[in-house]
Phi, psi and omega in degrees: 000138175274135176243113192254134174248133175256129176249127180230179180282128180304315183293319179291317182296323183276329190241336189245308190268089188306106178065012182052036185297327181297318178296317182290320178297316179299319178297311182300324181271353184057051178247167181064222181292348179274359177302332181299344180256012186307317182248027182236158174277117182215149177224152175267120183255353177177160171239126184231135175270164187289347181097003180091163185296138000262035179083029184297336184251011185299321181294317178297319180295321177296318179297322180295324179303310180292324178296312182291330181272350183302316179299338180263003181060035177256130179226131179293132178247341178215144175241128173253129178263122189290160179301333179299334174265310185300319185263342191228348188275127176289347180255015184310308184297320178296313180299311180301318180299316180295314182296312181295325181289329188247343188292319182076010177224169178297136177245120183250131180273109176123159178217272187268156178259011190270079182241106182293141178286325183219113184290347180258011181287000000 
């Protein structure tokens, strides 16, 4: 079974993306970057923010996820980096480099495909 962690932007997760529902809906529907799990057993084990700009605590936060989930025998097997980082973060390259260097699992850029062309339409 794949156990998926979504990493997003602290500022977007707290202030813009109400409950990160787009990422969760895409996972449940297996749309966007989650299409790869369409015929696989997969679960969402967490939503984690980057720790704020410029992502200085992301490695510590990733380590805490596995530490806190250890008593439940849950281990992250894939990390998806949300569009709030992939499409909008000025620290994207730094964050991705840190996550990929330390995670020890596949890091996938992207989650949901729900990006409106015009928010006033």
